[in-house]
N, C-alpha and C positions, 0 to 999 in steps of 0.2 A: 596222501589224502588231500592236503591243501591244493596241490597241483591238479589232482583229479577233479576237485570242486570247480576250479577255474575253467577247465575244459568242459565240464558238465554244464556250466553256465552258457558257454558258447554253443553247445550242441543241443540245447533244449529245443524240442520240436522235431529233431532229426535223428536222435539216437542218444546213446550214453556211452561214455568210454569205459574200458576195463581198467581195473586198479590192480597193479602188480604188488605193491607193498601195502598191506592192510593197516588200518589204524591200530596203534599200540605196538607195532613192530618197529624196531630201530631201523631207520633207513641206512645207517652206517654199515650194517652187516645183516644180511638176510638171505636165507635159503629158500628159493622159490618152490612152491608146491607145483605138482605136475600140471594142474589146471592153469596156473599163472604162467608157467613156461610155455604152455600151448597157446595161451592168449598172446604172449609176446611173439611167438613164431608166426601167428596169423595176422599180426598187426600191419596196417598200411602206414601208420604214423605213430611214432613213440615220442611222447612229451616227457622230459625229465629235467631236473635241476641241472645235473651234470656231474662230472667226476669229482668235483669238490665235496659233494654230499654222498654219492653212491658209486665210488670207484669200482666196487665189486660188480656193478651192472654192465660195465663196458664189455667184458667177455661174453655174457649172454646176448648183448645187443649185436656184437659182431658175428656170433655163431648162429643165433636163432632168428634174428631180425635184420639180416644183412640187406634184404630187399626193401625194408621199410624206410620211409623218410624219418628224419630225426630232428626234433626241435629241442636244442640244448639251451635252457633258459638262462644259464649263467653267461652265455655268450650274446644275449640279446642287446641290441643297441638301445641306449637311452635309459638303462637302469642304473641304480646306485649300487655299487659294490663296496663292501667294507672288508678290511682285513682283521684277523684275530687280534684281540687286545693281549697285552703281555702283563705278566705279574699278577699276583693275587688281587691287588687293588688297581689293576689296569693302568699301570704307571705311564705317565707322559703320553697318553693317547690323545691325539688331536685330529678331529675330523677333517681339518684342512689338509692333512697329509693324504687324503683318500683320492688321489689321482683324478680329480676334476670330473667325475662322472656326472656331477650335478652341482648346482649352486647350493651349498650347505647352509648359508646364512639364513637363520630364521626358520628353516625347515618348512616354510609355507609357500614355496614356489608352486606347489600343486594347485593353489587356489585359482591360478590363471591358466587352468588346463584347457586351453581353447582349441588346440589342434593337435590331435594325437600323432599326426604325421611328423610333427616337429621332432619327436623322439627318434625317428628313423635317421635324422641327419644331425645327431647330437655331437656337438663340437668336441673333438679330442677323444672320441670313443672308439678307437681302433684297438681291439683287444690284443692284436698281435704286437702292438708297440707300447701298450700302457706301461707306465712306470708305477706299478701297483705294489709298492713295498718290495718284498722279496719274491713277489708273485711271478714276475718276468713274463710268462705267458701261461696259458691254461694247460699246456703240455706238461709243465712242471708238476701240476696237481695230479695228473694222471700217473705220475711215477711215484707219488708218495705212498707209503704204507703205514704211516703212523696211525694208531688207533683204528685198526681195521678199515683203512681207507679214508678216514676223516682226519685230516692233518690239523691239529690244534696249535701248531707252532705259531708263535708271533710272526706276523707278516704274511701268513698263508691266507688264502681267501676264506672268509667266513661264509659258509654255505646256507645259512638260515635266511636267505634273502626274501622269501615269501612273506616274512613278517613286516616288511615295508609295503603297505598297500599301494604306494605309488609304483613300485615295481610290478605289482599285479596288474595295474591299469595298463602299463606298457605291454605286458605279456598278452593280455586279452586280444589286442590287435594282431599280434603275431600268431596266436593260436587260430584266430579266425582266418587269417591269410593262408595258413598251412592247410586247414580243413577245406577251404575253398578250392585249393589246388587239387585235393583228393576228390572233392565232391562239388563240382562247379554248379550243379543244379540247385544246391542249397546255399550258394555264396551269399545271396542277399539275406537269408535267415541268419547265417553265421555273423555277418557284419552287424546286423541289427541287434542280435543278442549281445555282441561284444559292447556295442554302444550303451545298451541298457545296463549291462553289468558295470561298465566304467562309471556311468552316472551314479549307480548305487554305491559303488566303492568310494567315489568322490564325496558323496553325502556322508557316508559312514566315517570317512577320514576326517571330515570337518567336525562331525559330532565328537569324535574321540579327541581331536585337538582341543575343542572347547572344554571337554571334561577333564583333560589331563593338564591343561595350561596352569591351573592354580597349584599343581603339585610339583612344578619345576623346582629343582633344588632339594627335594626330599631325598634323604639318604636311605638306601635299601640294599639288600644283599640278594643275589640269585644263586640257584643251585649250580648251574654251569652257564657259561657265557653263550647263551643261545638267543638272546633277545636284543642284541645290539642294534639290529635294523629297526626294530620297533622303538627302542629307546631314542635312537638318533632322529627318527622321523618326528617324534612327538615331544622331544626335549625333556625326557625323564631318564636320567642316566644312573645305572647301577654303580655301587661303590666297590663291589668285589664279587667274586664267584667262589662258592665253597669247593667245587670240584673242577678239575681241569676239563673233564668231558662227562657226558651222560653215562658213559660206561665204566668210569673209573672212580673208586672210592678215594676220598681225600686222605692224604697222609696226616699223621699227627702234627707234623711241622706246618703243613698248610692250614690245618684247623687253627693252630695257634696264631698264624698270621691273620686269618680271617677274624678271629676273636679280637685281635688288636684293632683291625679296621672297624669292627662294630663299635668298639669302645671309643676310638678316636673320632669317628664320624657321628656318634650318637644315632646310629641307624634306627629308623622307625620300625622296620620290619624286615623279614626275610621271606623270599619266595622259594618254595620247594617244588618238586616235580612228583608225579604219581609214584615213581619207583624209589622215592627218597627214603632213607633210613631215618625214622623219627628220632632216634637217639642222638643224631647229630645236632638237633635243635638244642638239647640240653647241654651238649658240649660247648656250644657257642654262647649260650646265655650267661654262663659263669656267674650265676647268682642274680643277674638282672633279667627281668622278663623281656622277651622279644616276641613280638607278634609274628605270626606266620600264616601263609596261605599258599595254595598250590597253583602253579602255572604249568601249562603244557604246550610246548612249541609246535607239536604236530596234531593236537586235537584228538588224542587217543579215545576219549570218551564221546566224541561226536560222531553222528551217523554220516557216512560218506554221501556226497551229492552236492546239489546246487547250494544248499544253505550252509554247508560245512564251513567254507572259507569266511564268509561274513561272521558266522558264529564264533569262529576261532579268534578273530580280531576283537 
């Protein structure tokens, strides 16, 4: 749905994209309905994050949409890619290890976003040769089968890249370019829509930066490690994750480790997700009150469309 929203922004006035994975469904494993399979088979262009998020979709893409163009967002030039953090408390994770896709210092290099074409020639951004931890190349991710196609192993590519609005700003140009190839008569509309959406997201990003800056250094816990891109962009870093993935219940040993992190860091709060087992909050409190609120990395409660992505952020 977040990707569908970005494409919807670019297509305004010319049409609307079909959505394969509905809000609320896990992107890591999904059985398409007949109507969704038919839409895929009729597609001229498929926009997806890539095999790091939906490895199961590769088969249907090859069999049903073999004649469609494919825009794989994880391969886009100029985006920031992060790898999965390791350990309950994300031990020894340093953003400087993240393969130079961007200047990480200060996280505010987006403020000088003068020329979106600069992203197309981003220094050192050859995915075929990136030294991206254990990532090597994206073909490695296509071969993983951990957690129904979503590899949570340390060093694997973190697929939640839409939660960095700067990535979305880069993608909007590429979405417009691909749509313009398919529909040259509306090329001006697509590029104009992309520019308007980029300006909107740049303003939104600046507002979020100002809102979150005073909270830098606050300690908090998340349900699973889905928010790293957002955290890194805005300088608010989680201290630990309760679960290894959104589809796995934490073990008693992991809960004990998280409880230790809560105590050691004096965490202010924990962020759950809609499918969260409320009983886990009590298990982590251990007698001390712990504030909690719900976060949702895919916006399951939001209506799909143009407003969905800004609302998600």
